[in-house]
C-alpha positions, -999 to 999 in steps of 0.1 A, spaced: 783 260 -190 773 295 -202 739 310 -216 755 316 -252 771 281 -252 742 263 -244 722 284 -271 750 271 -298 745 237 -285 706 240 -289 705 255 -323 735 226 -335 711 201 -322 681 218 -339 696 220 -373 710 179 -370 671 168 -359 657 191 -386 677 179 -412 680 142 -404 643 143 -404 639 159 -436 661 134 -458 641 106 -440 614 118 -450 624 129 -488 656 106 -494 653 111 -531 685 113 -545 721 131 -537 712 165 -552 680 168 -529 698 156 -499 724 180 -502 699 207 -505 685 195 -475 716 198 -458 721 237 -466 688 241 -456 693 230 -421 725 245 -417 705 278 -428 676 266 -406 699 263 -376 715 297 -380 681 315 -381 671 295 -347 701 308 -329 694 344 -340 660 342 -334 659 331 -302 690 348 -290 666 379 -301 637 365 -283 660 358 -248 671 393 -254 636 410 -253 627 384 -227 657 398 -203 647 433 -210 610 429 -203 621 412 -170 647 440 -163 622 472 -167 598 456 -141 
């Protein structure tokens, strides 16, 4: 499995777990659930790009040594 595939699967897992936990904590209606699902998708995408950026910085740092 390529590193990109692993990162995509990890970001999906993060988004699903984060969303499930937030819905479990605050289950107060359909509108709140929809907002949390959208927020979870955004969190997963941001996590993906943040981890991709962090890993590229680590790779660049180790390549300079």
